[in-house]
N, C-alpha and C positions, 0 to 999 in steps of 0.2 A: 709629492715630495718623498721620494723613495727612501731617503736617509733620515727622515725626521725622528722616528721612534728610536733608531740607533743612537742618534745624537742626544736625545733626552736621557736614554739609559746611561750614556757616557757622562752627561752632566750630573745625574743623580749619584753615580758611583764616585766621581771625583769630589763632589761636595761632601759626601759622607766620610771619605777616607783621607783627604788631602787638604791640610790647612793652607790658605792663600799666603803669598809672600809677606804681605804687610802684617798679618797676624803672627807669623813665625818671627819676624824681626822684633815685634813688640814683646813677645814672650822671651826671646833671646836676651833682650835688654833687661827684662824683669829679673832673669836669672842672676844678673850681675849685682842686683840690689840686695840680695839676701845672703848673709854670711854663711859659710860652709858649716854644716852641723846643726843648723836650726831646723825647726819643724817645717817652715815655709820652704827652705832650701831642699829638704827631703821631698816635699810635695812637687816642687818644680822639676827636680831631677826625674821623678817618676813620670810627670807630664811629658817631659822632653823625650824620654825613651818611648812613651806611648805614641807620640806624634810620629816618630820615625817608624815604629812598627806598623802603624796603621797605613802609612804611605807605602811601605815595602810590601805589606801583605794585601794591599788594596781591600782593606776591611774597615768597618766602622770605627772611627776615633772614639766615639762614645756609644754605649749600647742603646741609649735613648736617642734614636735618630729623628725624633721630633715630628712636628706637623709639617709635611711638605708644602711650602708656600711659594708659588710661582708668580712672577711679574713679567708679563709678556707684551711686547710691542709688535704689532703686525702691520703689513701694508693694507691699505683699503681693499676690501673685497676678498681677503684671505679666508680660507675655509676653517673657521675656528672650531666647528663641530668635529671635523676630522682630526684636527690637532689635539683636541681634548680627548678623543677616543684613543689616540696613540700615546698621549701622556699617561692615561690610565693603564694601558697595556705595558708601558715601560715601568710604571710603579709596581705592577704585579710581578713582573720579571725581576726587578731589583730586589723585591722582598723575597722571592723564591731563591735568589742567589745569596741571600744574607747580607746584601748591601744596606738594606733597611730592616729594622725590626717591625713586625706587625703592630701598628700603633693606633689603628682606628677602632674605637670602642663605642658601641651603641649606648647612649647615655641613659636609656630607659631600662634595657635588659642587662647591661654590663657585658654583653657578648662581643668578643673581638672578631672582626671580619676576617682576619688572617691574611689579608692582602693589601692593607693600607687604603682600601676603598670603602666608602660609605657616605652617608648623608653629610655633606660639608667637607668631606675629605677626598682629595686634597683641596687646598685653597688655590684658586687661580684668579688673578687679576688681569683683565685684558684691557689694552688700550691701542688704538690705531695711531700710526704715524705716517708721515708723507714719504718715507723711504720705501720705494716699491721693490727694492732689490734684496732687502735684508729683514730678518726677524731677530729681535733681541729677546732673550729669555734669561731672567735672573731667578735663582733658587736660594732659599734660606731654609735650613733645617735647625730649628730652635727647639730644644728639648723642654720637657715639662718642669724640670727643676728651676731653670732660669725663667721660664714663662710664668711660673707661680710667683716670682719676685717682681714682675711688672707692677707698676703702681701708678695711680692717677690722683692728682691733688686738685681741689677746687678752691681757688683763692678768692678772698682772704681766708687764712686758716691759722690755727695754732698748732705748731709742730713740736713734737717731743724733743726736748733738749735745745731747741732753737728759738722758741717763742713765736711771735707773730710773723707771718709771711704775707706781705701785701701784694697788690696787683701791679707789680713792676719787676724789673730785673733782679732786684734784691730778693723779692719773694721767690722768684724762679731759682735763684742761686741756692737759697735755703732748701727748696724742694729737692733739687738735684742731689745735694749733699745728704739730705735725709734719705733719699732713695738708695744711695750707695750704702749708707749705714744700716738700713733695715734689711738689706739683702744678706749681710753677714757672710757666712760660708755656705748658705743654703743654695745659692745660685752658682756655685763653683767658681768663686773668685780665684785668680784675677779675672775680672770681667770687663765688658764694654757696655756702654749705654747709648741708646738713641733717645732723643728728647723732642717732644713737640710742645711748643708754647701756643696755646689757643686751640682752634677747631672746636668740635663738639665731642661728646663722650666717645663716639666710635671713630670719627675721623682723626681724633688726636692720637689714639693708640696706633692706628694704622700708619699715620705719618711718622710717628716715633719709630716704628719698626723699619720704615723705609730709610731712615737715617743710618741704619746699620749696614746699608749697601755702600755707604761712602768709604773710600779708602782711609785707613787710620792716619795716613801721612798727609792728607789734604788740608787745606786752609779754608775755613768758611768764608764765602764771598761777602757776607755781612760783617762789617767790622765789630759791631757790638756783640754779635754771637761768637765771632772768632775770639774776642777777648774773654768771653764767658767760658768757652770751651777750654782755653788755655788755663784759666783760673782753676777750673774743676780738675784738670789733669795735674796741676801743680799741688793742689791741696787735698784732693780725695785720699791720696796715699797717707796724709797726715793722720788719718783716722786709725791707722795701725791695725786694721782688720787682717790684712795679709792673705796669702794664698790659702784657700780652703777655710778661711776664718781662723787660722792657727796663730794669728798675730804676725806682724812683719812690716816691711817697708813699702810693699807694693800691693795695691788692692784693685787698681783700675788700669786697663791698657788702652782705653778709648772712650771719648765722649763726643758725640756728634749731635748738634742741636739745630732744629728747624722751627719755623714759625708759620702759623696760619691765622687768617682773620677769624674772629669769633663773634658771638652775640654779645650785646651790651651787658646782659645779665650774667654771662658765664665767663670764667677765666680758668681754663683747665691747663694743668701741666702734666703731661703724660710721659711716662718713662718706660721704655722697653729695655729690660736687662738681658744681656747675653753673657754666656759663660766663656771661659778661656777656650773651650772647644767651639770656636766661633766659625760655624760652617756656612759659608755663603760663597756662591760662585755664579758665573754668568757666561753666556756664549752669544756670539753673533752667528746666525745661520744664513746660508744662501736661501733666498725665498723660493727658488725653483726646486732645488734638490733637497733642501733640508740638511745639507752637510755643514759641519762646523767650520767657519772661516776664521774665527778668532775667539780666544778665551779672554774674559774681561778682567779676571783677577789672577793672572799668571804673567810671569815674564819669561824670557828666553833661557834664563839660567836654571840649572837643576834646583830642586827644592833645598832650602837651607837645612843641613843636618843639625838637629836640635841637641842631641845628647852627646856628652863627652865620653861616656862609657856605655856599653851594652846593658849593664845591670846597675841598679841603684847602688851607690857606694855605701858600704856597711861600716859601722864603727867598731863592731865587735861587742857592743853592749846590747845588741838586740836579744830579746828573750824568746827562745824557741818554746812553742806550746803545741801539744798534741791533744786532739779531742779523743774522747770526752775529757773535760777539764774539771779538776777538783776545786772545791771551794777554797782550799788552802792556797792553791796557785793563783786563783783570782784575787784573793785578798792581799797577795804579795805585790800585785801590780799597782802602779800609781800613775797619775796623769803625766803624760810626756814620754812614757815608756814606749819603745817600738817593739812590736811583737811580730814573730814569723810563725804563722799557724800551719800545721800539717794535720791531715786526717780528714774526717768528714764534716761538712757543714751543709746547712739546708737554706735555700732561698725562701724568702717570704716577704711579700709587700702588702699592698692595700687589701686585696681580696682575701689573701690567706689570713691576715690578722683579723679581719671582720668575721671570717668563718670560724676561726679557732676560739673566739670568745664563747661561742655557744655549742661547739662540737669538740670531740676528741681529735687528737692528731693521728694521722695514719702511721706515724713513726714515733719512737720514743725520743723525746727532746730533752730528757733529763741530762744535765751537765753538758749540753750541746751548744752549738752556735747557730744563730739565725742571721742570715745575710740579707739585708734590704737590697735586693737586686732583681731587675727584670732583664734577663740576658737575651742576646741573639742566639738562637739555637737552631741547628740544622740537623735533619735526620738523613743518614746515608747507610745503606746496607743494614737497615733495621737497628741502627745504633745512633744515639744522639751525641752531638758535639757542640760544645759552647764556643762560639767564635768571638763574642764580645761580652764582658761581664763586669762593668764598673758598678759602683754603688748608686742607689737612688736616694733622694732626700728623705731623711728619717723623720722629720717633724710631722709628716702626715700620719705616722703611726702613734703619735703621742696619746690619742684617746684610748688606745688598746694596749700599749707596750707593757705597762706596769702589771696589768692583769695577766698578760700572756707569760711574762717572766715568772710570776708567782705560781700560776696554774701548772706550768710544765717544767719548772725547775731549770730554766735556761741560764747558762753561765755567761754568755757573751752575745752582744748584739753588734753587728757591723753595719755601718751605713755612712752617710755623709751629712755634715751640717749640724750634728748634735741633736739632743732632745731636751725636753723641758723638766720642770720641777717634779712632776709626778713620776716620771721615769727615773730621775735621779734618786728620789726617795726609795723607789723599788729596788734599784741597784744596791743601795746600802742595806736595805732590810733583808734582801734575799741572797746577797753575796754574788753580785754580777758586775760586769763592766760594759761600757760602750766603747767600741773601737771605730775610729774614723779612717775609712779607706779614702783613697784619693779620687775625688769625683771626676768622671770623664775618662779615667785611665782604663778603658774597656779592654784594649789589647794586652796591656801589661798583666791585668788580672786574669785574663783568659789563659795566658800561658802558665799560670799557677795551677790551673785545673787539670789534673791528670786524667780524670775519668768522670763521666756521668753514670752513676750506678743505680739510677732510679728517678722517677718523676711521678708526682701526684697532682691532681686537680688540673689536668690539661684542659678540662672544660672551661676553666677561667681564662684561657688564652696563654700563649707562650710566655709573655712577660709576667703574668700573675700566677703561674703554676709554681708548685714547690719542687725545686730541682735538688736532687741528692748529689752533692759534689764531693769528689775526692781531691783534696788540694795539697800542695807542698810549698812551704815557705811563702805563704800568702801574707804580705806585709800590711800592717795597719798601726795606727797610733792610739794609745789609750788617751781618750779625752774626757771620759767620765768614769771615775773609779768607784770601788765598793765602799769608799770612806766618805762619800758625800761631796767630793771635789769635781768641779766641771770647768774645763778650759773654756767651753763655749760661753758659760755665764760670766767668766772672768773677762774674756775678750769683749763681750757685749757691753759690760760695765765700763771697761777701759775706753772703748771706742765712743761710748756715750759721753764720757768726760771730755774727750778730744773734740767731739762734735759740738759740744756746748761752747767751745772757744770761738765758734764762727758766727756768733750772734750779731757782731758789729757790722755796720754797713761798709761795703766795699765799692760799689758802683754809684 
């Protein structure tokens, strides 16, 4: 199959950079639900621009290009060993081209392989079929932020805000609503969920992820499950979590449910959460040549243009901030303020935070900004360029953040999803704020970066290094201020109250 590797590279590239039509339609509909000028509308406007930019630039929609997971149907007797070899080669090439971020990390040493290959990476599921003329390959790129919000329930159970969930569709209904609620903004809502009722611990999660390959517009062939899917889509948005967890009218763009037989002693409900950057694609290949005959999640029409304008609409009330930032400026900010940051900022996520707890910083961080970001970075002519740079989920840094703020005199932390009580107390005590950037908007934020003027800790791998960035008009929303206020805590409390209204039986 002389064209197999080329087809796989095309599949990877399109999956990373181009949202399928059904996802675009769902996001477009979501934009209509949020009033102009709200935080969620601001987030959706940014998302729309980012989707268009990624498609036009053929660059990653989100800098976290996820764990490449392939589902492949082959004719009987097909050479899977050769196909696997060429899939690996295509992944290495896609990584070198910046279509994928190097995401494969040795769990024992913490070392990044740099090419998306390693033990267990990528994930490939093989299955034979009776079609001797064609090969079907589906690919999903599901990032760490939404992967961390997957959840599995063992029924019967007692669920927070919902009470008892039994071994029936009522119990399943409660589990699904709880799964949406617990994700909040950490998984980059608006999101979609795949659900498996039954199976065992491992098969349940796997089958839940497979549900994400269903078209958002399809109807479940099982009437009971179709009714449950419709119910969830009608009522999950009543939780008022909103885009990015900012509050709002839309939280979910898809719910697909499947069922598997189970053991008598086990009743699992497994939920695979996916973010708005819902990257899945598939192809049918000619079994002899490996050429693409058909795309599975495309139509003949050009991609729907998502954004009404090339730039996010500004109200004139945005606050311009230049780094380094004074304590006086920080204390003047309040939850809900939109800021546009210019100057220098430094990236720092899991490895950097763990390191800085016990070591000095290679740069002076006093009055500076730390950005929770693991970018896609390419080096050309001995100079680094950031090609994708959205925020990562900040809650992972909660064990470190308060101490880091105090130790180094940091004035602002940028990320997504918010942080906890310990960080909130440190913001108040030390005069700092948390700024929520729009999760997944990797292309939009990359254009705000004027220059990379340094990098430290490359030995941690590109995503985990400390990048020195010169930015201009980098937009974010104050969601935790220096006066003890947290939008994230407010929305979680409000959505918990809404969730508690769904305790009564429906089915």
